[in-house]
N, C-alpha and C positions, 0 to 999 in steps of 0.2 A: 250649683253644679248638680246636674243629674246624671245618673248612670243606669244601666240595666243590670240586674243581678239575678241570681237563682237561689232560692232558699235551700240551704243545706242542713240546718239544724232548727228545731223549734225551741221555744223559750222552756227552760227548766222550771218545774214547779218550786216556788219559793225562791227563784233567782232573780235576776235583774229584769226580766221580761223582754230581753232582746233575742232576736232571731239571728242565727248564722247565715251569712251569704257569701257567695263567690261572685266577684265581679271581674271583668277584663280590665287589667291595667291599661290606662290610656297613655299614649306616647306623647312626647312633646310636639310632634308634628300634628297632632289632633287625630290621629288614627288609632284603632286598635292594632297592636303590633302583629296579630296573626292575619292580618287583611291584605296588606299591599306587598310584603316581602322585599321592599326596597332596602331596608336597612339590614336585612339578613337575620334579624333576631325575632325571637318569640318571647314576649314577656310572660312571666308566670301569672296565673291567676291570683288575685288579691282576696284573702279571706277577712271579712269584716263582721262586726256585730251592730245591728241597727234596731231601733225602736219601731215597733209595728202596732198600729192603731187598728188593724183589720185582721180578720181571721186568715191564716196562711196554712198551707200544706208543704211538705217537702217537695221540691221540684218545681214550684211555682216561680214564674218570672215576674219580677216586680221592678218599679222604678224607684230608685234610691235618691235622695237629696242629701247632700252634704253641705254644711254651713260654708260660708264664705272665707273661712280660714284656710281652706286648702290653697287658694291661690296666693295668699300671703305667706304661708309656709313655704311654698315652692319658691317664691321670689327671695325670701330669706335664705334658704338653703343655697340656691344658686349664686346670689349676689354677695353675701357676706364674705366669703373668701377673697373675692376680687376687690371688694371695697376695703377690707382690712389690710390687704397687701398694698393697695395705693396709698392709704393713710400711713402705713408704716414707712413707705418709701418717701412720700412726698413731704410729709410733716417735718421730720428732722433735716431741715435744709442745710444747717451749718456742719453737719457730720460728713466724713469722707464717704465716697461712693460705696465702698464695702459694708460699711455699717448700715447703709440705707438699704442695700440689699438684704442684709441679715434681718433687720427689723421688718421689712416687707414680707420676708419668708415666715418670720415668727407670726405676723398678722395673717397671712394665708393659712398657717397650721391652726391658729385659733378659730378662724372662720370654719375650717373642716371640722374641728372638735364641736363647735356649735351646730353644725350640720348633723353630726352623729347623735348629739343629745336631743336635738329636735326630732330626729328619726325615731329614737327610743321612746320619747313621750308619745309620738303618734302611734306607734305599735302598741303601746299599753293602753291606748283609747283615751288618753287623759286631754287631748287637744281637739280632735275632730269628732263631731257628733253626726250620726247618719240617721235619717228617718225615712221609712218607707212611705212613699206618697200614695202608690196605687198598684194594684195588681193588673198585670197585662194578660 
């Protein structure tokens, strides 16, 4: 997955060698939220750190590649609450209806907790790696 970003910070001497970038957050519909105005929302810019193998200056526009984990993480975050709800509701067939709803609700909450944990790992930079591929 590639996106366009703007360099906002250069690597610190003795640091991890990564530059700071600001990229436009992409919407589920495939558009940058500030473009069409159909949903009425404007998504905030996302600040990331990316490895750069080329010399850069602040303000440079660059193409950023993120590994394939992004789509897998998105699927996990969106699908886990629904799947866990269905498993909690459908698997205990012999229980009364109320208990099945309760177990489904517990599964849904566990899916939301998983989504929050996944989001925190992504924010810490432990899951998705970004690489600058070229300067535009």
